[in-house]
Kinemage of the C-alpha trace (Angstrom):
@kinemage 1
@onewidth
@group {chain A} dominant
@subgroup {mainchain}
@vectorlist {calphas} color= white
{ca met a 1} P 0.420 -12.994 -45.806
{ca lys a 2} L -2.429 -10.683 -44.787
{ca ile a 3} L -3.425 -13.025 -41.949
{ca lys a 4} L 0.101 -13.039 -40.497
{ca leu a 5} L 0.319 -9.258 -40.701
{ca ser a 6} L -3.064 -8.752 -39.026
{ca thr a 7} L -2.116 -11.262 -36.298
{ca ile a 8} L 1.081 -9.333 -35.589
{ca ile a 9} L -0.803 -6.027 -35.451
{ca val a 10} L -3.441 -7.428 -33.077
{ca ser a 11} L -0.743 -8.949 -30.847
{ca ala a 12} L 1.154 -5.657 -30.700
{ca thr a 13} L -2.033 -3.753 -29.860
{ca leu a 14} L -2.866 -6.163 -27.035
{ca ala a 15} L 0.671 -5.925 -25.652
{ca met a 16} L 0.555 -2.120 -25.648
{ca ser a 17} L -2.842 -2.013 -23.963
{ca ser a 18} L -1.619 -4.444 -21.285
{ca leu a 19} L 1.384 -2.235 -20.554
{ca ala a 20} L -0.870 0.809 -20.263
{ca tyr a 21} L -3.056 -1.024 -17.728
{ca val a 22} L -0.051 -2.078 -15.620
{ca gly a 23} L 1.236 1.497 -15.606
{ca asn a 24} L -2.091 2.750 -14.235
{ca ala a 25} L -2.145 0.113 -11.490
{ca val a 26} L 1.300 1.121 -10.249
{ca ala a 27} L 0.310 4.795 -10.166
{ca asp a 28} L -2.298 4.085 -7.468
{ca glu a 29} L 0.268 2.926 -4.891
{ca gly a 30} L 1.653 5.107 -2.148
{ca lys a 31} L 4.896 4.660 -0.222
{ca met a 32} L 5.836 6.332 3.009
{ca leu a 33} L 8.513 6.372 5.699
{ca ala a 34} L 6.997 8.128 8.697
{ca pro a 35} L 6.374 7.891 12.433
{ca val a 36} L 3.117 6.464 13.780
{ca thr a 37} L 1.068 9.037 15.687
{ca lys a 38} L -1.992 6.917 16.510
{ca ile a 39} L -3.067 3.257 16.342
{ca thr a 40} L -6.702 2.232 16.754
{ca leu a 41} L -7.688 -1.445 16.794
{ca ala a 42} L -11.217 -2.396 15.770
{ca ala a 43} L -13.428 -4.020 18.408
{ca asp a 44} L -13.477 -7.339 16.533
{ca gly a 45} L -9.662 -7.327 16.200
{ca lys a 46} L -9.785 -7.987 12.449
{ca ser a 47} L -8.688 -4.529 11.340
{ca ala a 48} L -6.973 -1.404 12.574
{ca thr a 49} L -6.267 2.150 11.513
{ca ala a 50} L -2.900 3.792 11.880
{ca val a 51} L -2.214 7.478 11.441
{ca leu a 52} L 1.232 8.317 10.058
{ca lys a 53} L 2.711 11.807 10.034
{ca asp a 54} L 3.756 12.521 6.449
{ca thr a 55} L 7.014 14.441 6.799
{ca lys a 56} L 6.999 15.645 3.171
{ca ala a 57} L 3.458 17.051 3.008
{ca gly a 58} L 3.120 17.752 6.734
{ca glu a 59} L -0.334 16.166 6.845
{ca pro a 60} L -1.431 13.010 8.658
{ca val a 61} L -2.217 9.961 6.522
{ca thr a 62} L -4.633 7.325 7.820
{ca leu a 63} L -4.015 3.731 6.712
{ca thr a 64} L -6.368 0.767 7.098
{ca ile a 65} L -4.576 -2.441 8.125
{ca thr a 66} L -6.213 -5.850 7.720
{ca asp a 67} L -3.332 -8.349 7.529
{ca asp a 68} L -3.000 -10.686 10.522
{ca leu a 69} L 0.780 -10.334 10.923
{ca thr a 70} L 0.628 -6.567 11.423
{ca leu a 71} L -2.440 -6.828 13.662
{ca asp a 72} L -0.540 -9.292 15.886
{ca lys a 73} L 2.334 -6.798 16.105
{ca phe a 74} L -0.122 -4.127 17.270
{ca lys a 75} L -1.625 -6.438 19.894
{ca asp a 76} L 1.804 -7.556 21.175
{ca lys a 77} L 3.000 -3.923 21.286
{ca arg a 78} L 5.851 -4.693 18.856
{ca ile a 79} L 4.640 -1.694 16.835
{ca val a 80} L 3.574 1.247 18.991
{ca glu a 81} L 3.001 4.962 18.596
{ca gly a 82} L 6.246 6.781 17.861
{ca asp a 83} L 7.822 3.930 15.838
{ca glu a 84} L 9.103 4.839 12.396
{ca ile a 85} L 7.269 2.775 9.785
{ca arg a 86} L 7.924 1.931 6.148
{ca ala a 87} L 4.498 1.520 4.562
{ca arg a 88} L 3.133 0.724 1.118
{ca tyr a 89} L -0.567 1.220 0.505
{ca glu a 90} L -3.199 1.386 -2.198
{ca lys a 91} L -4.664 4.822 -2.754
{ca asp a 92} L -8.234 3.552 -2.940
{ca gly a 93} L -9.990 6.065 -0.717
{ca lys a 94} L -9.383 3.974 2.422
{ca asn a 95} L -5.585 3.760 1.947
{ca thr a 96} L -5.498 -0.006 2.389
{ca ser a 97} L -2.097 -1.169 3.627
{ca lys a 98} L -0.088 -3.630 1.528
{ca ser a 99} L 3.028 -3.580 3.705
{ca phe a 100} L 3.520 -2.097 7.174
{ca lys a 101} L 6.944 -2.681 8.775
{ca lys a 102} L 9.298 -1.026 11.217
{ca ala a 103} L 11.988 0.906 9.403
{ca ala a 104} L 14.702 0.184 11.970
{ca gly a 105} L 16.672 -3.057 11.840
{ca cys a 106} L 16.803 -5.558 14.691
């Protein structure tokens, strides 16, 4: 009986600690709907930085983009300065982009 009870307590403790870790990971994500003010492609073409004008705080936010799909959109001029962007990014000091898409439809 004691073994079953201790197993249940250990399982509950592990479940609670896992939920606490997931909650912290979600807290480090930023979301934004803002216009692009500047796009700078790296010389090697494997990364770029985009500056978005945060309409809520009034300050510019610089995002680092490394995914190939978004980089192709920059090169093809499908995303240009002035476009409104819906972005998700990790707040890791470099603001690494997770998702970078035009907010408008077709």
